[in-house]
ZAVO-136761 format. One record per residue (C-alpha): residue number from 1; y, x, z. Coordinates in nm, 2 decimals. Each point is the difference from the previous one (the first is absolute). Last residue first. Layout:
! residues N
num	north	east	up
NUM	Y	X	Z
...
//
This chain:
! residues 497
num	north	east	up
497	-0.66	-2.12	-3.77
496	-0.07	0.17	-0.33
495	0.29	0.25	0.02
494	0.04	0.00	-0.38
493	0.36	-0.12	0.03
492	0.13	0.04	0.36
491	-0.06	-0.29	0.24
490	0.31	-0.21	0.02
489	0.25	-0.02	0.29
488	0.18	-0.33	0.04
487	0.35	0.08	0.12
486	0.17	-0.31	0.14
485	0.38	-0.02	0.02
484	0.15	-0.27	0.23
483	0.32	-0.21	-0.04
482	-0.18	-0.28	-0.17
481	-0.33	0.13	-0.13
480	0.07	0.30	-0.22
479	-0.30	0.17	-0.16
478	-0.06	0.37	-0.06
477	-0.32	0.11	-0.18
476	-0.18	0.32	0.08
475	-0.16	0.32	-0.13
474	-0.03	-0.04	-0.37
473	0.34	-0.15	-0.04
472	0.17	-0.34	0.06
471	0.35	-0.08	0.12
470	0.14	-0.36	0.03
469	-0.35	-0.14	0.03
468	-0.07	-0.34	-0.16
467	-0.21	-0.25	0.20
466	0.24	-0.02	0.29
465	-0.10	-0.27	0.25
464	-0.36	-0.01	-0.11
463	-0.02	0.38	-0.04
462	0.13	0.04	0.35
461	-0.24	-0.25	0.14
460	-0.29	0.17	-0.16
459	0.10	0.34	0.14
458	0.05	-0.12	0.36
457	0.33	-0.15	0.13
456	0.17	0.04	0.34
455	-0.09	0.37	0.01
454	-0.18	0.09	0.32
453	0.24	0.19	0.23
452	0.01	0.37	0.04
451	0.19	0.07	-0.32
450	0.28	-0.25	0.07
449	0.17	0.21	0.26
448	0.01	0.29	-0.24
447	0.27	-0.14	-0.23
446	0.13	0.35	-0.09
445	-0.06	0.05	-0.37
444	0.16	0.34	-0.04
443	-0.28	0.22	-0.14
442	-0.15	0.11	0.32
441	0.05	-0.35	0.14
440	-0.25	-0.11	-0.27
439	-0.31	0.20	0.13
438	-0.08	-0.26	0.27
437	-0.07	-0.26	-0.26
436	-0.27	0.22	-0.13
435	-0.04	0.13	-0.36
434	-0.29	0.10	-0.22
433	-0.27	-0.06	0.26
432	-0.33	0.14	0.13
431	-0.07	0.03	0.37
430	-0.33	0.19	0.04
429	0.12	0.32	-0.17
428	-0.23	0.20	0.22
427	-0.29	-0.20	-0.15
426	0.12	0.08	-0.35
425	-0.02	0.36	0.09
424	-0.37	-0.03	0.05
423	-0.04	-0.04	-0.37
422	0.10	0.37	-0.07
421	-0.05	0.07	-0.37
420	0.12	-0.35	-0.10
419	0.30	0.00	0.24
418	0.10	0.35	-0.13
417	-0.02	-0.11	-0.37
416	0.20	-0.32	0.07
415	0.28	0.19	0.17
414	0.27	-0.06	-0.26
413	-0.10	-0.36	-0.03
412	0.03	-0.08	0.38
411	-0.16	-0.34	0.05
410	-0.20	0.01	0.32
409	-0.25	-0.29	0.06
408	0.01	-0.37	0.08
407	0.38	-0.03	-0.04
406	0.24	-0.16	0.25
405	0.35	-0.10	-0.13
404	-0.06	-0.37	-0.05
403	0.34	-0.13	0.12
402	0.33	0.17	0.06
401	0.28	-0.21	0.15
400	0.38	0.05	-0.01
399	0.24	-0.22	0.19
398	0.35	-0.13	-0.05
397	0.02	0.14	-0.35
396	0.30	0.19	-0.14
395	0.01	0.05	-0.38
394	-0.28	0.03	-0.25
393	0.08	0.37	-0.08
392	-0.06	0.08	0.37
391	-0.36	-0.12	-0.03
390	-0.06	0.19	-0.32
389	0.14	0.33	0.13
388	-0.19	-0.03	0.32
387	-0.32	-0.06	-0.19
386	0.04	0.30	-0.21
385	0.08	0.21	0.30
384	-0.31	-0.13	0.18
383	-0.21	0.07	-0.31
382	0.12	0.36	-0.03
381	-0.04	0.07	0.37
380	-0.35	-0.13	0.00
379	-0.10	0.21	-0.30
378	0.15	0.32	0.14
377	-0.16	-0.06	0.34
376	-0.34	-0.06	-0.16
375	0.03	0.33	-0.19
374	0.09	0.19	0.31
373	-0.27	-0.17	0.20
372	-0.25	0.10	-0.27
371	0.11	0.36	0.04
370	-0.06	-0.02	0.38
369	-0.34	-0.14	-0.05
368	-0.09	0.30	-0.22
367	0.13	0.23	0.27
366	-0.21	-0.18	0.26
365	-0.31	0.00	-0.22
364	0.04	0.38	-0.06
363	0.01	0.05	0.38
362	-0.32	-0.21	0.05
361	-0.17	0.20	-0.27
360	0.12	0.32	0.15
359	-0.14	-0.11	0.34
358	-0.34	-0.06	-0.17
357	0.01	0.36	-0.13
356	0.11	0.17	0.32
355	-0.29	-0.09	0.22
354	-0.29	0.11	-0.24
353	0.20	0.30	-0.11
352	0.06	0.12	0.36
351	-0.37	-0.06	0.08
350	-0.10	0.21	-0.30
349	0.22	0.28	0.12
348	-0.12	-0.03	0.35
347	-0.38	0.01	-0.08
346	-0.17	0.01	0.33
345	0.20	-0.30	0.13
344	-0.10	-0.21	-0.30
343	-0.19	-0.27	0.20
342	0.25	-0.01	0.28
341	0.30	-0.06	-0.23
340	-0.19	-0.24	-0.21
339	-0.09	-0.22	0.30
338	0.35	0.01	0.13
337	0.14	-0.08	-0.34
336	-0.22	-0.30	-0.05
335	0.12	-0.13	0.34
334	0.36	0.07	-0.09
333	-0.04	-0.21	-0.32
332	-0.12	-0.29	0.22
331	0.29	0.06	0.23
330	0.25	-0.03	-0.29
329	-0.16	-0.32	-0.11
328	0.08	-0.15	0.34
327	0.36	-0.06	-0.11
326	-0.13	-0.28	-0.23
325	0.28	-0.24	0.11
324	0.23	0.13	-0.27
323	-0.25	-0.09	-0.26
322	0.11	-0.36	-0.04
321	-0.27	-0.26	0.03
320	0.07	-0.14	0.35
319	-0.27	-0.25	0.08
318	0.16	-0.31	0.17
317	-0.23	-0.12	0.28
316	-0.01	0.35	0.14
315	-0.32	0.17	0.10
314	-0.04	0.23	-0.29
313	0.36	0.12	0.05
312	-0.14	0.15	0.32
311	-0.11	0.31	-0.19
310	0.03	0.01	-0.38
309	-0.09	0.38	0.00
308	-0.12	-0.03	0.36
307	-0.33	-0.15	-0.12
306	-0.08	0.32	-0.18
305	0.09	0.20	0.31
304	-0.23	-0.21	0.21
303	-0.29	0.05	-0.24
302	0.04	0.37	0.00
301	0.05	0.00	0.38
300	-0.34	-0.16	0.03
299	-0.18	0.29	-0.16
298	0.06	0.28	0.24
297	-0.02	-0.21	0.32
296	-0.33	-0.14	-0.14
295	-0.12	0.36	-0.04
294	0.12	0.07	0.36
293	-0.20	-0.30	0.13
292	-0.31	0.11	-0.19
291	0.04	0.35	0.15
290	0.04	-0.15	0.35
289	-0.31	-0.21	-0.03
288	-0.21	0.29	-0.14
287	0.10	0.21	0.30
286	0.21	0.30	-0.06
285	-0.03	0.36	-0.13
284	0.18	-0.07	-0.33
283	-0.20	-0.01	-0.33
282	0.08	-0.37	-0.06
281	0.37	0.07	0.03
280	-0.03	0.28	-0.25
279	-0.18	-0.23	-0.25
278	0.27	-0.26	0.04
277	0.27	0.26	-0.07
276	-0.18	0.11	-0.32
275	-0.02	-0.36	-0.12
274	0.38	-0.04	0.07
273	0.07	0.32	-0.20
272	-0.21	-0.12	-0.29
271	0.20	-0.33	0.00
270	0.33	0.18	0.02
269	-0.09	0.23	-0.29
268	-0.12	-0.29	-0.21
267	0.32	-0.21	0.08
266	0.23	0.29	-0.09
265	-0.20	0.08	-0.32
264	0.01	-0.37	-0.11
263	0.37	-0.03	0.09
262	0.09	0.30	-0.22
261	-0.24	-0.10	-0.29
260	0.16	-0.35	-0.01
259	0.35	0.16	-0.05
258	0.07	-0.05	-0.37
257	-0.23	-0.29	-0.05
256	0.19	-0.18	0.27
255	-0.06	-0.05	0.38
254	0.31	-0.13	0.18
253	-0.09	-0.35	-0.11
252	-0.31	0.03	0.23
251	0.23	-0.06	0.30
250	0.10	-0.34	-0.13
249	-0.36	-0.10	-0.08
248	-0.11	0.11	0.35
247	0.27	-0.21	0.15
246	-0.11	-0.30	-0.20
245	-0.36	0.05	0.11
244	0.11	0.03	0.36
243	0.19	-0.33	-0.04
242	-0.30	-0.17	-0.14
241	-0.21	0.13	0.29
240	0.25	-0.14	0.24
239	0.00	-0.34	-0.18
238	-0.38	-0.02	0.00
237	-0.01	0.08	0.37
236	0.25	-0.27	0.09
235	-0.13	-0.28	-0.22
234	-0.21	-0.16	0.27
233	0.30	-0.02	0.24
232	0.19	0.26	0.20
231	0.35	-0.08	-0.14
230	0.19	0.30	-0.13
229	0.28	0.08	0.24
228	0.36	-0.09	-0.03
227	0.26	0.28	-0.04
226	0.12	-0.09	-0.35
225	0.20	-0.30	0.13
224	0.31	0.20	0.06
223	0.22	-0.06	0.30
222	-0.13	0.28	0.21
221	0.20	0.05	0.32
220	-0.29	-0.09	0.23
219	-0.21	0.28	-0.15
218	0.23	0.27	0.14
217	-0.06	0.08	0.37
216	-0.32	-0.17	0.08
215	-0.16	0.06	-0.34
214	0.11	0.36	0.00
213	-0.15	0.06	0.34
212	-0.32	-0.18	-0.10
211	-0.03	0.22	-0.31
210	0.06	0.31	0.20
209	-0.25	-0.10	0.27
208	-0.26	-0.07	-0.27
207	0.05	0.34	-0.17
206	0.02	0.20	0.32
205	-0.32	-0.17	0.13
204	-0.18	0.08	-0.33
203	0.12	0.36	0.03
202	-0.13	0.03	0.36
201	-0.34	-0.16	-0.09
200	-0.04	0.24	-0.30
199	0.09	0.30	0.21
198	-0.24	-0.10	0.28
197	-0.28	-0.05	-0.25
196	0.06	0.34	-0.16
195	-0.01	0.17	0.34
194	-0.32	-0.18	0.09
193	-0.16	0.09	-0.33
192	0.06	0.37	0.03
191	0.27	0.18	-0.20
190	-0.11	0.23	-0.29
189	0.31	0.04	-0.22
188	-0.15	-0.25	-0.25
187	-0.03	-0.27	0.27
186	0.36	0.06	0.11
185	0.12	-0.01	-0.36
184	-0.17	-0.34	-0.05
183	0.17	-0.14	0.31
182	0.33	0.13	-0.12
181	-0.05	-0.17	-0.34
180	-0.06	-0.33	0.18
179	0.32	0.04	0.20
178	0.19	0.10	-0.32
177	-0.12	-0.33	-0.16
176	0.12	-0.21	0.29
175	0.34	0.18	0.01
174	0.05	-0.05	-0.37
173	-0.10	-0.36	0.02
172	0.25	-0.06	0.27
171	0.26	0.13	-0.24
170	-0.05	-0.33	-0.18
169	0.25	-0.16	0.24
168	0.32	0.18	-0.10
167	0.27	0.11	0.24
166	-0.12	-0.21	0.30
165	-0.36	0.10	-0.10
164	0.10	0.36	0.04
163	0.16	-0.07	0.34
162	-0.32	-0.17	0.11
161	-0.21	0.29	-0.10
160	0.25	0.24	0.16
159	-0.01	-0.19	0.33
158	-0.38	0.04	0.00
157	0.03	0.37	-0.07
156	0.24	0.03	0.30
155	-0.26	-0.18	0.21
154	-0.28	0.23	-0.11
153	0.22	0.31	0.05
152	0.08	-0.11	0.35
151	-0.36	-0.09	0.08
150	-0.12	0.35	-0.08
149	-0.31	0.06	-0.21
148	0.11	-0.24	-0.28
147	0.19	0.21	-0.25
146	0.37	0.02	-0.06
145	-0.07	0.11	-0.36
144	-0.14	-0.34	-0.11
143	0.32	-0.18	0.10
142	0.20	0.24	-0.21
141	-0.19	-0.10	-0.31
140	0.06	-0.37	0.06
139	0.37	0.07	0.07
138	0.03	0.20	-0.32
137	-0.15	-0.29	-0.19
136	0.26	-0.23	0.15
135	0.27	0.25	-0.09
134	-0.11	-0.02	-0.37
133	0.02	-0.38	0.01
132	0.34	0.03	0.17
131	0.13	0.23	-0.27
130	-0.13	-0.21	-0.29
129	0.14	-0.33	0.13
128	0.37	0.06	-0.10
127	-0.02	0.19	-0.33
126	-0.34	-0.16	-0.08
125	-0.18	0.24	-0.24
124	-0.17	0.18	0.30
123	-0.23	-0.30	0.07
122	-0.09	-0.03	-0.37
121	-0.06	0.37	-0.02
120	-0.27	-0.04	0.28
119	-0.22	-0.12	-0.29
118	-0.03	0.35	-0.14
117	-0.15	0.17	0.31
116	0.24	0.29	0.07
115	0.10	-0.10	0.36
114	-0.35	0.00	0.17
113	-0.12	0.22	-0.29
112	0.20	0.28	0.16
111	-0.21	0.04	0.31
110	-0.28	0.22	-0.13
109	0.23	0.22	-0.21
108	0.15	0.13	0.32
107	-0.34	0.13	0.11
106	-0.03	0.20	-0.32
105	0.33	0.17	0.08
104	-0.10	0.10	0.35
103	-0.04	-0.17	0.34
102	-0.11	0.22	0.29
101	-0.16	-0.21	0.28
100	-0.05	-0.29	-0.24
99	-0.01	-0.38	0.06
98	0.29	-0.04	0.25
97	0.20	0.28	-0.18
96	-0.04	-0.18	-0.33
95	0.08	-0.34	0.15
94	0.32	0.15	0.16
93	0.10	0.15	-0.34
92	-0.06	-0.34	-0.16
91	0.24	-0.16	0.25
90	0.26	0.26	-0.07
89	-0.02	-0.06	-0.37
88	0.03	-0.38	0.07
87	0.32	0.06	0.20
86	0.16	0.21	-0.27
85	-0.11	-0.23	-0.28
84	0.12	-0.30	0.19
83	0.35	0.16	0.04
82	0.00	0.05	-0.38
81	-0.09	-0.37	-0.05
80	0.27	-0.12	0.23
79	0.26	0.22	-0.17
78	-0.09	-0.11	-0.36
77	0.14	-0.26	0.02
76	0.26	-0.10	0.26
75	0.02	-0.37	-0.10
74	0.17	-0.16	0.30
73	-0.23	-0.22	0.22
72	0.24	-0.20	0.21
71	0.03	0.02	0.38
70	0.22	0.31	-0.03
69	-0.03	0.38	0.04
68	-0.19	-0.02	-0.33
67	-0.28	0.24	0.12
66	-0.04	-0.18	0.33
65	0.01	-0.35	-0.15
64	-0.24	0.12	-0.27
63	-0.25	0.13	0.26
62	0.04	-0.30	0.24
61	-0.08	-0.25	-0.27
60	-0.29	0.21	-0.11
59	-0.11	0.01	0.36
58	-0.01	-0.38	0.00
57	-0.25	-0.03	-0.28
56	-0.16	-0.34	0.05
55	0.08	-0.16	-0.34
54	0.30	-0.20	0.13
53	0.13	0.31	0.19
52	0.04	0.17	-0.33
51	0.33	-0.17	-0.05
50	0.26	0.28	-0.03
49	0.17	-0.13	-0.31
48	0.27	0.24	-0.12
47	0.11	-0.28	-0.23
46	0.02	0.19	-0.33
45	-0.26	0.27	0.08
44	-0.24	-0.24	0.16
43	0.01	-0.23	-0.31
42	-0.07	0.28	-0.24
41	-0.25	0.18	0.22
40	-0.23	-0.30	0.02
39	-0.14	0.09	-0.35
38	0.00	0.38	-0.02
37	0.33	0.18	-0.05
36	-0.02	0.29	-0.24
35	0.12	0.35	0.09
34	-0.21	0.16	-0.27
33	0.06	0.35	0.12
32	-0.08	-0.09	0.36
31	-0.32	-0.17	-0.11
30	-0.10	0.30	-0.21
29	0.06	0.23	0.30
28	-0.23	-0.20	0.22
27	-0.30	0.23	-0.05
26	0.20	0.32	0.01
25	0.15	-0.11	0.34
24	-0.34	-0.06	0.14
23	-0.12	0.35	-0.11
22	0.31	0.17	0.13
21	-0.02	-0.19	0.33
20	-0.36	0.10	0.05
19	0.07	0.37	-0.08
18	0.31	0.01	0.22
17	-0.20	-0.16	0.29
16	-0.30	0.24	-0.04
15	0.23	0.30	-0.02
14	0.18	-0.11	0.32
13	-0.34	-0.06	0.18
12	-0.11	0.35	-0.10
11	-0.26	0.04	-0.28
10	-0.35	0.14	0.01
9	-0.10	0.20	-0.31
8	-0.11	-0.17	-0.32
7	0.19	0.22	-0.25
6	-0.16	0.32	0.13
5	-0.35	-0.13	-0.05
4	-0.19	-0.14	0.30
3	-0.27	0.22	0.15
2	-0.36	-0.08	-0.13
1	-0.21	-0.25	0.19
//
């Protein structure tokens, strides 16, 4: 193998950390510039609600209580996200030093897809939840780096798996995927079958113990009904397969006519590299049984990593369709990168190009998403201010209610071209609306205690009690029913809902 080029020399731990942090910070820069609250953020910001215990995330409650120096969850954005960048950067450095004796620039590129994968942008968009979701991923990565050879490292790793789940449950998928990827790497590096089996068993034990520890310590606090399991009946397998197809369709939205060649080359190179590694395993001086076992240990992680894209969400009674749970997609991209990195080791410049180009696509996706957020923020602010003006012009109402504000897909006229060119972006904008009740306190309508209760009247009852709106425009109608004001949001003209 030729010596590495000057730009791919080994880096010190401090250099690795600075490089990782700079890359992560560059990726979230568009979100910092947009500074747009994402769904739950509006209510949490106004009331400083620290109620994640109800969804089984006690460490998130502790995190915001510690940062706020109070029991409440004060909006400190972007401080929590910046801290998460620093911690995740350090976790990635630990992973690099765990996998490579002398990590270099090309090695750093291997781990960036874990954070750069486009659907992780939905996680990072939450001004409150985003930091804890990033920290949960850092905990999963850190757990891998503690190894399994010593019982103390194994136990600390188990604690980190449980801690990651207590921050955000889908981080378990990241740990499981990284375990499978580690098994594959050990086979590629030439470990014997017995060593690989011990590693796989130890990692499986860590995963199960971590889940049990989380369940014993946190699951009792879950008030949400989303945690029930899918019934094991005759439709179980068909339902799981349908969910896998749905996940595949969502992931395939990332592939467009403009980047299909990039994904095709990446997959082709990874497939050829995997075939080459299978050939090398078969040529090892070992018994036929051991070689077959090692080949299985090389192929099975691919299937496991694919399953870890949706992960345990497949087993829940209520299938979560938002892309924030697909944190395992980053591990799948890392698997492709590991194979490409090894296959092109003799051609360092070509390897750099093969690793950098997909990352540039993910970075451009992030910046495009940031601009869409800016346009969406301007639209929402304009409609909220218009609504506040109309409500206040009608005189004081005892309560304000907003009905029918959900849309089936994004409606951002100024970003129509971007959304058409990048269809996956609509999946990140999973919650589509023109105005939310929780946005009204920002424009002076401060009747927030009514926004978290079901309105006493539905749309039909409002129209029956008040057939003629007092204010009507293309976005909403305002009706008065007694002392209450009802805002009936209308789908925009030409929306085709």
